[in-house]
C-alpha positions in Angstrom: -86.1 81.9 165.5 -87.7 78.6 166.3 -90.2 77.1 163.9 -92.2 75.8 166.9 -94.4 78.1 169.0 -96.2 77.5 172.3 -99.9 78.2 172.6 -102.7 78.2 175.2 -104.0 74.8 174.4 -106.6 72.5 175.8 -106.3 68.8 176.7 -109.2 66.4 177.2 -109.9 65.5 180.8 -109.1 61.9 181.7 -112.7 61.1 182.6 -113.8 62.3 179.1 -111.1 60.8 177.0 -112.8 57.5 176.3 -116.0 59.2 175.1 -114.5 62.1 173.2 -111.4 60.9 171.4 -111.4 58.9 168.2 -109.0 57.5 165.7 -108.2 59.5 162.6 -111.3 60.5 160.6 -110.4 58.3 157.6 -109.7 55.2 159.8 -113.5 54.7 159.7 -115.9 54.1 156.8 -118.8 56.5 156.4 -121.2 53.9 157.9 -118.9 53.4 160.9 -118.7 57.1 161.5 -122.4 57.5 161.3 -123.0 54.7 163.8 -120.4 56.0 166.2 -121.7 59.6 166.0 -125.3 58.7 166.5 -124.5 56.4 169.5 -122.3 59.1 171.2 -123.1 62.8 170.8 -119.7 63.6 172.5 -117.6 61.7 170.0 -115.2 64.1 168.2 -116.4 62.5 164.9 -119.4 64.8 165.3 -117.1 67.8 165.0 -115.1 66.5 162.0 -118.0 65.4 159.8 -117.6 65.9 156.1 -119.9 65.7 153.1 -119.5 61.9 153.0 -121.3 61.8 156.3 -124.6 63.4 155.3 -127.4 62.0 153.2 -127.1 62.5 149.4 -129.9 65.1 149.3 -128.0 67.3 151.8 -124.6 67.3 150.2 -125.1 70.7 148.6 -125.6 72.3 152.1 -122.0 73.0 153.2 -123.1 75.8 155.6 -125.6 73.4 157.3 -122.9 70.8 157.7 -120.4 73.2 159.2 -123.0 74.6 161.5 -123.7 71.1 162.9 -119.9 70.7 163.4 -119.8 73.9 165.4 -122.7 72.8 167.5 -120.9 69.5 168.3 -117.9 71.5 169.4 -120.0 73.8 171.6 -121.4 70.6 173.2 -118.0 69.6 174.3 -117.3 73.1 175.7 -120.6 73.1 177.6 -119.9 69.8 179.4 -116.4 70.9 180.4 -114.7 68.0 178.5 -111.4 69.9 178.3 -108.8 71.3 180.7 -107.6 74.8 179.6 -103.9 75.9 179.9 -104.0 79.7 180.2 -100.3 80.2 179.6 -98.7 79.3 176.3 -97.5 75.7 176.4 -95.9 72.9 174.4 -97.2 69.4 174.9 -95.2 66.2 174.8 -97.3 63.4 173.3 -96.3 59.7 173.7 -98.1 57.1 171.6 -97.6 53.4 172.2 -99.0 50.4 170.4 -98.3 46.6 170.3 -96.9 45.3 167.1 -96.2 41.8 165.9 -92.5 42.5 166.5 -92.9 44.1 169.9 -94.0 47.3 171.6 -93.6 50.5 169.6 -93.3 53.9 171.3 -92.8 57.4 169.9 -92.8 60.8 171.7 -93.6 64.0 169.8 -93.5 67.7 170.6 -96.9 69.4 170.0 -97.2 73.1 169.4 -97.8 75.6 166.6 -95.8 75.9 163.4 -96.0 78.6 160.7 -98.4 78.1 157.8 -96.2 77.9 154.8 -96.5 77.8 151.0 -95.1 75.3 148.6 -91.9 77.2 148.2 -91.2 77.6 151.9 -88.5 75.1 152.8 -89.1 75.1 156.5 -91.8 72.5 156.2 -91.4 70.1 153.3 -94.2 68.0 151.9 -94.2 65.0 149.6 -97.8 64.3 148.4 -100.3 66.2 146.3 -103.7 67.3 147.7 -107.3 67.4 146.4 -108.4 71.1 146.1 -112.1 70.3 147.0 -111.1 68.6 150.2 -108.7 71.3 151.1 -111.4 74.0 150.6 -113.9 72.3 152.9 -111.3 71.8 155.6 -110.3 75.5 155.5 -114.0 76.5 155.8 -114.3 74.1 158.7 -111.4 75.6 160.5 -112.8 79.2 160.2 -116.4 78.2 161.0 -115.7 76.0 164.0 -112.9 78.2 165.2 -110.9 75.2 166.5 -108.7 72.3 165.4 -107.8 69.1 167.1 -105.9 66.7 164.8 -102.3 68.1 164.5 -100.3 67.7 161.4 -97.6 65.1 161.9 -94.0 66.2 161.1 -90.7 64.4 161.3 -87.4 65.9 162.2 -83.8 64.6 162.2 -83.2 63.8 165.8 -80.1 64.9 167.9 -78.9 64.1 171.3 -79.5 67.5 172.9 -83.2 67.6 171.9 -83.7 63.9 172.8 -82.3 64.6 176.3 -84.5 67.6 176.9 -87.7 65.7 175.8 -86.7 62.9 178.2 -86.2 65.4 181.1 -89.6 67.0 180.5 -91.3 63.6 180.4 -90.1 62.9 184.0 -92.7 65.4 185.2 -96.3 64.4 186.1 -98.4 63.8 183.0 -101.7 65.7 182.5 -103.3 62.8 180.6 -102.9 59.0 180.6 -105.4 57.2 178.4 -105.8 54.0 176.5 -108.3 53.6 173.6 -108.6 51.3 170.6 -105.2 49.8 171.1 -103.4 53.1 171.5 -101.9 54.1 174.8 -101.4 57.9 175.2 -99.5 60.0 177.7 -99.5 63.8 177.6 -97.2 66.3 179.5 -97.6 70.1 179.4 -94.4 72.2 179.2 -94.7 75.9 180.1 -92.5 78.9 181.0 -88.8 78.7 180.6 -88.9 74.9 179.9 -91.2 75.6 176.9 -88.9 78.3 175.6 -85.8 76.1 176.0 -87.5 73.2 174.2 -88.6 75.5 171.3 -85.0 76.9 171.1 -83.6 73.4 170.8 -86.0 72.7 167.9 -84.7 75.9 166.3 -85.2 76.4 162.6 -84.5 72.8 161.5 -86.4 71.5 158.5 -89.6 69.6 159.2 -91.1 66.9 157.0 -94.9 66.3 156.7 -95.6 62.6 157.4 -99.4 62.9 157.8 -101.7 65.8 157.3 -100.9 67.2 153.8 -104.6 68.3 153.4 -104.7 69.9 156.8 -101.6 72.0 156.0 -103.0 73.0 152.6 -106.3 73.9 154.3 -104.5 76.1 156.8 -102.7 77.9 153.9 -106.1 78.3 152.1 -107.7 79.8 155.2 -104.8 82.2 155.7 -104.9 83.3 152.1 -108.7 84.0 152.4 -108.1 86.1 155.5 -104.7 87.6 154.7 -105.7 91.1 155.8 -106.3 89.8 159.4 -104.1 86.7 159.7 -103.8 86.5 163.5 -103.9 82.8 164.6 -104.5 81.6 161.1 -100.8 82.3 160.4 -100.0 79.2 162.5 -101.2 75.7 162.5 -101.2 72.9 165.1 -98.5 70.2 164.6 -96.7 67.4 166.5 -93.0 66.8 165.7 -91.7 63.3 166.0 -88.0 62.3 165.8 -87.3 60.4 162.5 -85.7 57.4 164.3 -88.9 56.7 166.3 -91.4 56.8 163.4 -93.0 53.6 162.2 -93.8 53.5 158.4 -96.2 51.0 157.0 -97.4 50.5 153.4 -100.7 51.4 151.8 -101.7 48.5 149.5 -103.5 49.0 146.2 -106.8 47.6 144.8 -107.1 48.1 141.1 -110.1 47.4 138.8 -109.7 46.6 135.2 -111.7 48.9 132.9 -111.3 46.4 130.1 -112.8 43.5 132.2 -110.1 41.0 131.2 -110.2 37.6 132.8 -107.7 36.6 135.5 -105.7 34.6 133.0 -105.5 37.5 130.5 -104.4 39.9 133.3 -101.8 37.4 134.4 -100.4 37.4 130.9 -100.4 41.2 130.8 -98.5 41.3 134.1 -95.9 38.9 132.6 -95.1 41.6 130.0 -93.9 44.0 132.6 -92.1 41.8 135.1 -91.3 38.3 136.3 -94.2 36.8 138.2 -94.4 33.6 140.2 -97.3 32.0 142.1 -97.1 31.8 145.9 -99.0 29.5 148.3 -100.1 32.2 150.7 -100.6 35.9 151.4 -97.6 36.0 153.7 -95.4 34.2 151.1 -96.4 36.8 148.6 -95.8 39.8 150.9 -92.5 41.4 149.9 -89.8 41.3 152.5 -87.4 43.5 150.5 -87.9 46.4 148.1 -88.3 45.7 144.4 -91.2 43.3 144.5 -95.0 43.4 145.2 -97.4 40.8 146.1 -100.3 40.3 143.7 -103.8 38.9 144.6 -105.5 37.9 141.3 -108.4 35.6 140.8 -108.2 34.1 144.2 -104.5 33.3 143.9 -101.3 34.9 145.2 -98.3 35.9 143.2 -95.0 37.7 143.6 -94.1 40.3 140.9 -90.7 41.7 140.3 -91.2 45.4 139.6 -89.9 47.0 136.4 -86.9 49.2 136.6 -87.4 52.8 137.6 -88.6 55.2 134.9 -86.0 57.8 135.9 -83.2 58.5 138.4 -85.0 61.0 140.6 -85.5 60.1 144.3 -89.2 59.6 143.8 -88.7 57.4 140.7 -86.7 54.9 142.7 -89.5 54.2 145.2 -91.4 50.9 144.9 -94.8 52.8 144.8 -93.5 54.9 141.8 -92.1 51.8 140.0 -95.5 50.1 140.6 -97.4 53.1 139.3 -95.1 53.9 136.3 -94.3 50.3 135.3 -97.5 48.3 136.1 -100.6 50.3 137.0 -100.2 52.8 134.1 -99.3 50.5 131.2 -101.3 47.5 132.3 -104.4 49.0 133.8 -104.4 52.5 132.3 -104.3 54.2 135.8 -102.8 57.6 134.9 -104.1 59.7 137.9 -104.0 57.5 140.9 -105.3 60.2 143.1 -108.6 60.6 141.3 -109.2 57.5 139.1 -112.2 55.5 140.5 -110.5 52.3 139.4 -108.0 52.4 142.2 -108.4 52.5 146.0 -106.2 51.9 149.0 -106.0 49.6 152.0 -103.7 50.6 154.9 -101.5 47.8 156.1 -103.0 47.7 159.7 -106.3 46.7 158.2 -104.7 43.4 157.3 -104.3 41.3 154.1 -107.6 39.5 155.0 -109.4 42.8 154.5 -107.7 43.3 151.1 -108.6 39.8 150.0 -112.2 40.1 151.2 -112.7 43.4 149.3 -111.0 42.0 146.1 -113.2 38.9 146.3 -116.3 41.1 146.5 -115.7 43.1 143.3 -113.0 41.2 141.4 -110.3 43.8 141.8 -106.6 43.0 141.8 -104.7 43.5 145.0 -101.1 44.8 145.1 -99.2 44.4 148.4 -96.3 46.8 148.7 -93.1 47.0 150.7 -92.9 50.0 153.1 -90.7 52.9 152.3 -88.4 54.4 154.9 -88.4 57.8 156.6 -85.0 58.4 154.9 -86.6 57.8 151.5 -89.5 60.2 152.3 -87.1 62.9 153.4 -84.9 62.5 150.3 -88.0 63.0 148.1 -89.1 66.0 150.0 -85.6 67.5 150.0 -85.5 67.2 146.2 -88.9 69.0 145.9 -90.6 66.0 144.4 -94.0 64.5 145.1 -94.9 60.8 145.6 -97.9 59.0 144.3 -100.9 59.3 146.6 -101.0 56.9 149.6 -97.3 56.1 149.5 -96.9 55.6 153.2 -99.0 55.0 156.3 -97.6 56.2 159.6 -98.7 54.4 162.8 -99.7 55.2 165.4 -101.5 58.3 164.4 -102.4 61.0 166.8 -106.0 60.6 168.0 -108.6 63.3 167.3 -110.0 65.1 170.3 -107.0 64.8 172.6 -105.8 68.3 172.1 -107.8 71.3 171.2 -106.7 74.6 169.7 -109.2 77.5 170.0 -108.4 80.4 167.7 -110.3 82.9 169.9 -108.2 82.0 173.0 -105.0 82.9 171.0 -106.4 86.2 170.0 -107.5 87.1 173.5 -104.3 85.9 175.2 -102.0 87.6 172.7 -100.2 84.3 172.2 -99.9 84.9 168.4 
């Protein structure tokens, strides 16, 4: 049986795409989300609001927040922003962006995949999740009764599946849109073509590349409604071939709880690895694994990472060597997912953003080399978990392009 399942989805109308769709929720700061939501009541950011997006005095009112999210979703239904597909369908989703080294394009297959637990090897994950965020997202799914942002999964490509995707992409698209530097094309695949595409996907292993919290939230929602699982037994996902995926790094910003001077911190870093000063950010940016760039006290350095702490697949990653050999012993960062002395800057934000933020609060910047999809798959295959924010996949599916309504699946008998 295939791990991929068609469903009666919705796609935003072309004339509404610019007003409705947004980048990923965490691509914006809370202030940016607030400004965009207030300026545009049809922005999907109104549907995906979280506790960060409400005033401090209202952050205890989860029910009120979720009620507002549901109202924002109803607003989009009422204006007819979406085209409905009555028959179960798969959707092909092409994303294209301009990169410094040329045009990048990737095409995924969007449908439903089963909600799985940690021990189910059909869908493998590689990062831990925060329970508080997971619980809120699960409540959001059940209260709003819809989801838009699919989990991103990678699969090992093969010629037969590649050829079928290319054949289906020769049809007329149902959406062509460009927004915030991302070009999107969507095709709907129904009937025997959808069945054949799902059969070619088969029961191959899938790897979570983005959306660990969404998958955990789907599992939480299913567990809370296990007597009547229905549509909650499935979750929305887009499957991309491994060879097309673009992996970028997340850089680290680290504060020193001991408030040491730049000179003292430099000496502390010398105790864990060889460090040399560089004349620019680009000169410090690592072009091979095994090094990180360091921004400290207004100057740039290149640091050779300590040897791996073990021989597991995850231990060999640069992000693990940085955590185990530098951030832990030098800065006392033991839990990088929760410690307030560390935060993260995705590579697309640019090194100027890293520098500006470090200059504002005196933190130390660490510029990392990207890992590969092969490394990610090796860690997942071994059942290991990476440090948080180990990879940043671009381009990310935009929110509000697709819509999955749970009530439509119940009424249509699709699941």
